[in-house]
C-alpha positions in Angstrom: 118.9 -45.0 51.1 115.2 -44.6 50.4 114.4 -42.8 47.0 111.3 -41.0 46.3 108.9 -42.6 43.7 107.3 -39.7 41.7 104.8 -41.9 39.9 104.5 -45.6 39.4 108.1 -47.0 38.4 109.5 -43.3 38.2 112.0 -42.5 40.7 113.8 -39.4 41.8 117.8 -40.2 42.3 118.9 -36.6 42.4 121.2 -35.2 45.2 121.3 -31.8 47.2 124.4 -29.5 47.2 124.6 -27.2 50.2 128.4 -26.9 50.1 128.9 -24.9 46.9 129.0 -21.0 47.5 128.5 -19.9 44.0 126.5 -21.6 40.9 128.7 -21.4 37.9 131.2 -19.7 40.1 129.1 -16.6 39.7 125.6 -16.8 41.5 125.2 -17.2 45.2 123.5 -20.2 46.5 122.6 -19.3 50.1 120.1 -22.2 50.2 122.1 -24.6 48.1 120.9 -26.3 44.9 119.8 -29.7 43.7 120.9 -31.7 40.8 118.0 -33.7 39.8 117.9 -37.1 37.9 115.4 -39.7 37.2 115.0 -43.3 37.0 112.4 -45.2 35.0 111.8 -48.9 35.5 110.3 -50.7 32.5 111.2 -53.4 30.4 114.2 -51.4 29.6 115.4 -49.3 32.5 116.2 -45.7 31.7 118.2 -42.9 33.7 117.4 -39.3 32.6 120.5 -37.1 33.2 123.1 -37.5 35.9 124.6 -35.2 38.5 127.6 -33.3 39.5 130.5 -35.4 39.7 131.2 -34.3 43.3 128.1 -36.2 44.3 128.5 -39.4 42.0 129.0 -41.7 44.9 125.6 -41.0 46.6 123.9 -40.9 43.1 125.3 -44.3 42.1 124.3 -45.9 45.4 120.7 -44.6 45.0 120.6 -46.2 41.4 121.9 -49.4 42.3 119.5 -49.5 45.2 116.5 -49.1 43.0 117.8 -51.4 40.1 118.4 -54.1 42.6 120.4 -56.0 40.3 118.7 -55.3 37.2 120.4 -53.8 34.1 120.5 -50.1 33.2 119.6 -50.0 29.7 119.7 -46.3 28.5 120.9 -43.0 29.8 119.1 -40.0 28.3 121.3 -37.0 28.2 118.8 -33.9 27.9 121.7 -31.4 28.9 125.5 -31.8 28.8 126.4 -28.8 31.2 128.7 -30.4 33.8 126.4 -30.2 36.7 124.2 -32.8 35.0 126.6 -34.6 32.8 129.6 -34.9 35.3 128.9 -38.3 36.3 128.4 -39.9 33.0 131.9 -41.6 32.8 131.5 -43.1 36.1 128.1 -44.2 35.4 129.5 -45.9 32.1 132.3 -47.4 34.1 129.7 -49.0 36.6 127.1 -50.1 33.8 129.4 -50.5 30.7 126.5 -51.8 28.5 124.3 -48.6 29.1 123.4 -47.0 25.8 123.6 -43.2 25.8 120.7 -41.4 24.2 121.0 -37.8 22.9 121.1 -35.8 19.7 124.1 -35.0 17.4 125.2 -31.9 19.4 125.1 -33.9 22.5 127.5 -36.5 21.2 129.8 -33.9 20.1 130.1 -32.6 23.7 129.9 -36.1 25.1 133.2 -36.7 23.1 134.7 -33.4 24.3 134.1 -33.7 27.9 134.3 -37.5 28.4 135.9 -39.0 25.3 132.9 -41.3 24.9 132.1 -42.1 21.3 130.5 -45.7 21.4 127.4 -47.2 22.6 125.4 -44.1 21.4 121.9 -43.9 20.3 121.2 -40.7 18.3 117.6 -39.2 18.4 116.2 -36.2 16.4 113.1 -33.9 17.0 110.1 -35.8 17.7 111.8 -39.2 17.7 110.6 -42.0 19.9 112.0 -44.7 22.0 110.0 -47.8 23.0 111.0 -49.1 26.5 108.2 -51.2 27.1 104.9 -49.7 28.3 106.2 -46.4 27.5 107.3 -44.7 24.1 109.3 -41.9 25.3 109.5 -38.8 22.8 112.3 -36.4 22.4 111.9 -32.5 21.6 114.8 -30.5 20.8 114.9 -27.1 22.7 118.3 -25.4 21.5 119.5 -22.5 23.6 117.3 -23.4 26.5 120.0 -22.5 27.5 122.7 -24.6 25.7 122.7 -25.5 22.0 122.3 -29.3 22.6 119.4 -29.1 25.1 116.3 -31.3 24.6 113.2 -32.4 26.4 112.0 -35.9 27.0 108.3 -36.8 27.4 106.7 -39.7 28.9 103.3 -40.1 27.6 102.3 -42.9 30.1 102.7 -40.8 33.1 102.3 -37.3 31.2 105.7 -36.3 32.5 108.1 -33.7 30.9 111.7 -34.2 31.8 112.7 -30.5 30.8 116.4 -30.1 31.5 117.2 -26.8 33.1 113.8 -25.4 32.0 111.6 -24.6 35.0 114.6 -25.1 37.4 115.2 -23.0 40.6 118.0 -22.5 42.9 117.5 -24.0 46.4 118.2 -27.5 47.8 115.3 -29.7 48.1 114.8 -29.9 52.1 112.8 -33.2 52.3 110.0 -32.7 49.9 110.6 -33.5 46.2 107.3 -32.8 44.4 105.7 -29.2 44.9 102.6 -30.5 46.6 104.7 -31.7 49.6 106.6 -28.8 50.3 106.2 -25.1 51.0 106.8 -23.7 47.7 107.2 -20.0 48.7 111.0 -19.9 48.7 111.1 -21.4 45.2 108.9 -18.7 43.8 111.7 -16.0 44.2 114.4 -18.6 43.4 112.8 -19.6 40.0 112.8 -15.9 38.9 116.6 -15.5 40.1 117.4 -18.8 38.3 115.7 -17.7 35.0 117.2 -14.0 34.9 120.8 -15.2 35.5 121.0 -18.6 33.8 118.2 -18.5 31.0 117.5 -14.8 30.8 119.3 -14.1 27.3 117.3 -16.7 25.5 113.7 -15.4 25.7 113.0 -16.2 21.9 114.4 -19.7 22.3 112.1 -20.2 25.4 109.1 -19.2 23.6 109.8 -21.7 20.7 110.1 -24.4 23.2 106.9 -23.4 25.1 105.1 -23.5 21.8 106.4 -27.0 21.1 105.5 -28.5 24.3 102.1 -26.8 24.3 100.9 -29.8 22.1 101.7 -32.4 24.9 99.4 -33.3 27.8 101.8 -32.6 30.6 100.7 -33.1 34.4 104.2 -33.3 35.8 107.4 -31.4 35.0 110.8 -32.9 36.2 113.5 -30.4 35.8 117.1 -30.7 36.7 116.9 -28.1 39.6 114.4 -27.5 42.3 110.8 -29.0 42.9 109.1 -31.5 40.6 106.2 -29.4 39.5 102.7 -30.7 39.6 100.3 -29.0 41.6 102.1 -25.7 40.7 102.8 -26.7 37.2 100.6 -24.1 35.2 102.2 -21.3 37.6 105.9 -22.3 36.7 105.0 -22.5 32.9 103.1 -19.1 32.9 106.2 -17.5 34.8 108.5 -18.9 32.1 106.1 -17.5 29.5 106.0 -14.0 31.0 109.6 -13.7 31.7 110.7 -14.9 28.3 108.5 -12.3 26.7 110.3 -9.7 29.1 106.8 -8.7 30.4 107.5 -6.9 33.7 105.1 -6.4 36.5 104.0 -2.9 37.7 107.0 -2.0 39.6 110.3 -0.3 39.7 114.0 -1.4 40.5 116.3 1.3 41.6 120.0 0.5 41.3 122.7 2.8 42.6 126.3 3.1 43.3 127.5 5.6 46.1 130.9 6.1 47.7 129.8 8.7 50.4 126.0 8.5 50.5 125.2 11.4 48.2 124.0 9.3 45.3 122.2 7.1 47.9 120.3 10.2 48.9 119.1 10.8 45.5 118.0 7.2 45.0 115.9 7.6 48.3 114.2 10.7 46.8 113.2 8.6 43.8 111.9 5.9 45.9 109.9 8.3 48.1 108.3 9.9 44.9 107.4 6.3 43.3 105.6 5.5 46.6 103.9 8.8 47.0 102.7 8.4 43.3 101.1 5.0 43.9 103.9 2.5 43.2 104.0 -0.4 45.7 106.6 -2.7 44.2 109.9 -0.8 44.6 113.2 -2.9 45.0 116.3 -0.6 45.8 119.8 -2.0 45.4 123.0 -0.8 46.4 125.1 -2.3 43.9 128.2 -2.4 46.0 126.5 -4.6 48.7 123.7 -6.5 46.9 124.8 -9.2 44.5 124.0 -8.9 40.7 122.0 -12.0 40.7 119.2 -10.4 43.1 119.4 -7.2 40.9 119.0 -9.1 37.8 116.1 -11.0 39.2 114.3 -7.7 40.0 114.9 -6.3 36.8 113.3 -9.0 35.0 110.3 -8.9 37.5 109.6 -5.2 37.2 108.8 -3.0 34.2 110.6 0.0 35.4 114.4 0.4 36.0 116.0 3.5 37.3 119.9 3.9 37.6 122.1 6.3 39.4 125.8 6.6 39.5 128.5 8.9 40.5 131.3 9.8 38.4 134.3 7.8 39.1 137.6 8.5 37.5 135.9 10.2 34.5 133.8 6.9 34.1 130.7 5.3 35.5 131.0 3.9 39.0 132.7 0.5 38.4 129.9 -1.8 39.9 127.2 0.1 37.8 129.3 -0.4 34.6 129.3 -4.0 35.6 125.6 -4.4 36.2 124.9 -2.6 32.8 127.0 -5.1 31.1 125.2 -7.9 32.7 121.7 -6.3 31.7 123.1 -5.9 28.0 124.2 -9.5 27.8 120.7 -10.7 28.6 119.2 -8.3 26.1 116.3 -7.5 28.5 113.6 -5.9 26.4 110.8 -3.4 26.8 111.7 -1.5 30.1 110.9 2.0 31.3 114.2 3.8 32.0 115.3 6.7 34.1 118.7 7.7 35.4 120.5 10.2 37.5 124.0 10.8 38.6 126.4 12.9 40.7 129.9 14.3 40.7 132.2 16.5 42.7 134.0 18.5 40.1 133.6 16.8 36.5 130.1 15.3 35.6 130.4 12.3 33.3 128.1 9.7 34.8 124.9 11.1 33.5 126.5 11.5 29.9 127.7 7.8 30.0 124.3 6.6 31.3 122.5 8.2 28.4 123.8 5.7 25.8 122.4 2.8 27.7 118.7 3.2 26.8 119.6 3.8 23.3 121.6 0.5 23.1 118.7 -1.4 24.7 116.0 0.4 22.8 114.2 1.4 25.9 111.8 4.3 26.7 113.3 7.0 28.7 110.5 8.4 30.9 111.9 11.7 32.0 115.2 13.9 31.7 117.9 12.7 33.8 119.0 14.4 37.0 122.6 15.4 37.6 123.8 16.5 41.1 127.0 18.5 41.9 128.2 17.4 45.1 125.4 17.5 47.8 121.8 17.2 47.6 120.1 20.6 46.8 116.6 21.7 46.4 116.9 21.9 42.5 118.1 18.2 42.4 115.3 17.2 44.9 112.6 18.6 42.6 114.0 16.8 39.6 114.4 13.5 41.3 110.9 13.8 42.5 109.9 14.7 38.9 111.7 11.6 37.8 110.0 9.1 40.2 106.7 10.7 39.4 107.1 10.5 35.6 108.2 6.7 36.1 105.0 6.1 38.1 102.8 7.9 35.6 104.3 5.8 32.6 103.9 2.6 34.6 100.1 3.1 35.3 99.3 4.9 32.0 98.5 8.3 33.4 98.9 11.2 31.1 
């Protein structure tokens, strides 16, 4: 089984998962996902991270083929999430003398997940490990996106092994390095991955970016998705922008609708936005579109407008769910508008009014509340809401 050589004596030994339907049992994987691992051959041979235990057989065969009878001296564990640490116990059984490199928090999890407490080599921030022609350095990156996360840097090949940072959804369909593939599908998936997996931890990402800015990095090896080289600066810039919650000029409209009346309201707002010069408009039916795609657009665009019918004297359940997911991620600095509908008792608008206060967001216009069907007064209010959002986005007075 031929493995890809990323640089001299640096090999890709990851695997593709096109079987799993949901990542973390939450987020759809229509194009699969990769679990990336890397093997460095030197005076001491080093494996960086492992893969999901479901793929351990393929993974171990790749390692054995490259080692070709040589020893495996070190396993560096940058991240203990089970999709990357799941094969550690089997690896240790195959290579009982391998030393496991990690920080104190790594080893606490290693004991909890695998019962492994011996053969450990602890490193701290900025420590190095000499493996021959390379002196690997370690850089802690807590809460990107688990507490034990660290990055490993190879100065010889100017390569950063970045754990989940800069990762994407999507299996690797032949190419491993970005220059060898059509990168367009991964551009959207890195946003969806960030919004759903990393999104809450913007301040931690900023600290990590400041830390690695001191390194001369020409290649980034993440644990998911392409190896970044040709598009490295694009991936880093995206993480920088998203971790600062800096939205593009555009609007995400999210609505729930049982019989189409609230949907009509959403369409009026969308028409108004377009007529007032906004081109980037994403409209999501919360009952049909998965939350992962909605959250990706909320991270992408500066404006957010939410519409809900009253449902049993509460918000529409799926609207309440998406609000919870946004709140968990502590999305900052959005322009907000909202509308609602009801048949005999209006509650949705009142419930929605608390959300921008909770998030400390700017409300661009008064909400619109519709009783039963769409009437001219509601139409005018919805049109005004769209115009107010457009004006706020482009800075019109």
